[in-house]
N, C-alpha and C positions, 0 to 999 in steps of 0.2 A: 656789418656795419663798421665803418672808419675811414678815409681823409686826402687832401691834395691843394696845390696853389696855381696860380697860373704864371706865365713867362716871368713877369717882373719880381725881384724879391721882396716879399711881403715882411714889414717889420712890425710885430705886435708892438701896441703901446703898454708900457711896462705897468703892472698894477699898484696901486698908492701901497705904501708899507702898512702892515696890519696894527692897528692901534687897538691896543687890549682896553676893554671899556669895564663895566661893572662885573661882567661875568668873572674877566681875570682877576680882579681886585678882590674879589669875594671869597669866603672860605670855600675850597675845592674838594675837600675830604671829609667824610663822615666815617667815623668808627673805622679808619684805613682805607675806606673804599671811596673813588671818584664819584662826587656827587651828579648824578645823571644830569639834571637841568643846567648845572655849571658846564658840563662837557659838550652837550649839546648847543648851548649859546656859543660857546667858543669856536665851535665848528660852524655854526651860522655866520658867525662875524668874519671867520675866515673866508666865506664865500661860497658855502654849501647852501643848497636851496631845500634839502631836508637830510635828516640823520636819524639812524637807527643803531641800536647798540646791542651786540649779542656776546654771550658767553662762549668761550672755546669748547668747551663741553657740550655745546648743543648736539644732538643726534644728528641734525641735519648737515653737519660739517664733517661727520666721520671719515668721509672718502678724502676729504682737504685736509684735513686735521695733521698728518704727518708732513705735508709740504709747507703748512704755516708754521708749524713747530721747527721745520728744518732752518727756514729762514729768520724766525725769530722764536726762540726756545722759551722766552720768559711770558711770551702771550696768555692772557688772561681774557682779555676782552678785544674783541673787533668793532670798531666804529666803521660803519658803512654810510656811504653820505652820496647824495645826487646833485650834477649841476645841470641845469636845464640848457639845451640847445634851443636854436631859433628854428621855428618850424619850416618857413618857406625857403630858407636855401637848401634845406634837407629835401624838399620837394621838387626842386628845379630838374628838369632834364639834364642841364648842364651840369655833369659830375664834378666839374673842376669848382664850381660855387657850393656843391654839397660836400665834398671833401674839404673846402677851406673851412667850414664849419666845423665838421668833426675834428680838425685839426687843433683849431685855436680853442675850442671846448674841451678839448683833449688835453691841451698845455694846460688851461686853468683848473682841472681835475687834480692834476699832478701838481699845481701850486697851491690849491687849497690843502692838500693832503700835507704837503711839505711844510707848509705855515701852522698847521693842526700839529705834527710833530714838534716844531719849533717851540710853540707855545707850551706845550707839555712839558718839554725839557726843562723850560725855564722853571716848570713847579717841580723839577726833581722827579717827572714821570717818565719813563722810557717809553718810547713809540717808535714805530718803523712804518716809512709807506711805500709799499711794492707802486709800481707802476702802473698807470691806469691802462697801458696797451703795451707798446713796445717803448723801451728795451726789453727784451724777456731773456730766458735761458735758453739760447738758439742751439747750446751743445745737446741740448736733450731732443732736438728735433729729428725725426717726426714725432716724437711723443709730445707729453705734455709740457710745453714750454712756459707756463705762465705760473707765477709764484701762488697766486691766491684767484680762486673762481670768483670773481666781483659778483656775478648774478647769484651765484648760490648764496653768499653771504647776504646780499641786499633784501632777497626774499625772506631768508631766516630772519631779518632785521626790521619786517615789517613794511619795506620799502616798495612792495608792489607784488606781482605776481607774472608768471611766464605767460606770454600768450602764445598761440599755437605758431607764430613765426620766430618761438625762439628768441624773442627780446622780453626783457623786464617792463611792465607796463605799469607807471605809477600811478596811484588813484587819481591825482589831481593834473598832473604833467602828462601822463599818458607815456608812450615810449619814445618822446623826444627828451632824453636825459643820457648823459654819460655816468659811470659809475666809478667810485674811488672807495679804497678801503685802507685803514690805519690800524697796525696792531699796536695794542697797549698793555703794557706789564702789569695792569693793576685792575681788579674787580670793579664792578659799577655799583651805585646803589639799586638799580633799577635796569633791566634788560627789557627788550622788546619783542614781542611775538610776531609771526606772520599774520597779515591782514587773512580775516576769514571769509573772502571772496576774491574772485577772479574779474578784474575791471575788463579783460579780453571781452569784446561784443560778440565774438565769433561771426564777425560779417563776412570773412571771408574775401576782403578785398586784398591781403596780402597774398592769398591764392592766386587771385587774377592777377596782380601785377608782376608776381616773381617771374622773373623771364627765362629761368630754367625748370618751372615745375617743382622745385625744392620743397615746397610745402603742399602737403596734401591737405584735401579739404577733410578727411578723417583723422587729420592732427598727425599723420607720418611725416617726419623731416629726412630728406634726402641729404644726408650731410656734404656727399662727395661732389653733388651737383651744385650746390651753394659754394664750397670751396674751389671749386675749380672755376668758377666764372667770377665769384665777387671778389676773390681772393687771388686774381690770376699775377698780380704784381706783388704778391707775397712770397713767403718762404718756398714753397712748392712749386708756384708758377716761375718763380725766377730762377730755381735751379733747373727747371725744364727749357726755359728760354736759354740758359747758359748751355744747355746739352745741343739746342739747335745752333748755336754758333760753333760749338766743338765739332759738330757734324757736318757743317757746311764746308764744302772744298773751296768755296770762292765766296766772294761779295755778291754775286749773281745769284748762286745756291741760295744763300742767306737770305736774300729778298723775295726768293721763290716763297719761303717758308714763313717770312714774318715781314710784314710790310713796313713801309717807313714810319706811317702812322703810329703802329705798334712800338717802334723802337723808339720814337720820340717818346711815347707815353712811359715807356719802360725807364728812360732817363729821366723823365721829369719826377716819376716814384722814386728813384735813386737819390735825385737831387734835392726833392723838397720835401718830401713826406709820400708813403707809399698811398697810391689810388685805389680806392673801393670802385668796382666795376657797376655796383647795383644797390644795394639797401633799400631797395623799391618797398619792400615789406614794411620798413621802418615808416617811410615818405608817407604812405597811404594809410597807416593806422588811425581811425578817429576815436579810439579810446581816450579816456582822462577828461576830467571834469573840464579844465582848460580848452580840451581840445575838440569835444564833442557835437557843440552846438552846430557849425554848419553842417554837419553830417546828418543830423536829427531835423533838421531845419528843412533840407531840400537834399535828400540822398542821390537823386540824379543829377543836380547841378554838381556836388562835390564829387561824384564820379567824374563827370566831364571835365571839371577844371584840375583835380589831383590825379586821377587812376590815369586817364585817358593819354595824357602826354606822355607817360611813361610807357604804357603798353604801344604806342604808335612811333615812338622813337627808333629810328633806323641805328643799328650799331651791331657791332661784332658780339656773338655770345659764345664763349669759349666753353667747349664740351669734349668729353673723352669720348672716341668713337664707341659705337655698340650699347651706350648709356642709355637710361630711359629719358637723360635730358635730350639726348640727340633727337630721339624720336619726339618728345613735347614740342622742342622748338621750332622743328620742321611742321607739325602741326599747327601749333598754337600761334606761332609767330613769323610766318613765312617771308616777311618784310623785312625779318632781323638776319643777319650774315651769320652761318654756322662756320665756328673756326675750330677745327680739331686740334686738340694737343693732347700731350700726354699725362699719364695719370701719375701725379707728384706725390700720392700717398703710398710711398715705397717703404714697407717695414724694414728694421734694420737688425730685430730679433724675433724669435718664435712668440714670445709673449705680445710684444708688438703688430706680429700677423695676426694672431687671434683676437687682441682687441680690436684692430683694424677692421675685421671683417664686417661689423655691424654700420661701419662707415661708409663701406664702399659698395654694400650690398645693394643690387637694382631689383625691386619687387616685381615690376612690369617683365624682365626679362626671367625670371624664375615661373612665370605661369606654367602651370601643368606640370611642374617637378614636384614629386614627392619622395625624398630622398634622404637617408641616415649615413653619414661620412664618418669613418675612424680615421683618424691622423695619429701615427706615432713618430715621433723624432728623437732621433738618437745623437751621439756626438758631443758636442759643446753645450747644447740647449736642450736635455732630455726631457720629453713632455709627451702626454697624451691629451687628447681633446677628441669631442665629438660636434659635428656639424649636422645640424638638424635643418632641413628646408621643407617646408609644408606649408600649402595655402597662401604662397607668397609672404611668409613670415620664416626669419631666421633666428635660429637658436643656438649658440654657442655654448658647451659644456665643457669643464675640466673633468678627464678621465674617459673612460670608454663607457658609453650608455646605450640601450636597445639594441637589437639586431641590425647592424649596418649592411648596406647594399654595395658600399665601395669601402676599400681600405687602402691607405696610403702610408707608407713606412719610407722615413727619409733622413738622410744625413742633414742636421738643422741649417748647417752651413751651405750646403749644397742647394737646400731647397731656397734658403734667401737669396742666393746668388740667381737662382732660375727666377725668381719673382722680381728682380733687379735686372734681369735680362743679360746678366754676365755669366751665366751657366746654360749649356745646350742641355734641355729635358731628353732629347733621345739619347746624347753622350752618358746622362746620368742613370737612364734606364739598363743602357748597356753594360755600365759598371756596377750597377746595382746600388748605386748611392741614393736612387730613388727606386722603390718597390711598390708596385700597385697591383691589387687584386679586386676584379669586378669587370664590369664592361666597361670599354672606353667612352661610352657614349654616355655615361654618368661623370666623367672627367670633363669630357667636353661639355656638359649642362652646368657642371659646377662653375666652369671657366667663363660660362655665359652671364652667371649671375655676378660676376667680378672682373667686368673687363678692364684690362690694362694695356 
């Protein structure tokens, strides 16, 4: 999900200044806690379409809590809110139209969050608003670059549940929303709990519309397929593009790798805001009280009007060679143009390598493989890990478990250099910076599951 504009510079009309109403004037604290109704009304008047509140100690936030407290150690409450997007622009096959909607709604989310923080500050309540999307902490790339996981907070705050397409579906607005979060230093009188049902219809239209097969009908999500195509002009795709420039000996050779249209699209993203290549899963989702009627009234017509134009669109599809996505596009969308690109999810630490394996794992390429691998890393980042591939399912465990069929021991920096294509595997084996035990066929099978 997310953004762009067309050639002329577009200037958004500034929002009218926030005018505090009775919510701002009334008593805002009860026994030292912020009154929930007062806070909710303040957020709605600032421009939010729905609001939820969750305490920092909620178990649902356990994984994100350290990053939240690192950004704002005083956090006691998280205010989650949604701002609706316009549906028809996002459904348009013209991605400039869809991205314009993402951009402007994203700007609105940031403005709403900033207004909430400003109003809370006027009442001596400290608060902080992380960005809706970008800018992020890019010094952490390719690791976690976001300060707050807006989806996790929104679900905990009762604003929806995750659909099989990995977007939050609001009970009323569907997935046609963008999310914002405000960190607040004070407790509230009442918090919200997750809704007790999932608005997802499991209609599988997102599965049918995804151009790279990233969404499985069984609920499996191929992160790397989505990331490689939809986010082509974001972080990793940009570094791959720069690599193409650096590796080209001439303008002619560069144009053999990158078309003029692709160069222009990258320029547009750099100049006006990064362009999402698809987000079709969002476009076709019929869930939500405000959205569902056309789908239930005439499903065939809905598919014809909303899904088919995205499926029929002729466009380049970016895939890493040897991935499940490459096979899927060739079979499912032969009229779309396959464009081979490099794998931009290159780890820079051993922990990043282990954490990243589930993100780049290709289930279809692992078919028939039943193997357990033991990894032992030495040097700057000593670590032991077990990787189990069985029945097209990947499991990564800390330490050594089970009887392995293949053993790899490597100096950590040498291994990372090999993954980045900066070190030669043959030379590393010759100098024993990388040592293996077991049949090489299992190493080749492992590599097939994680194409680079």
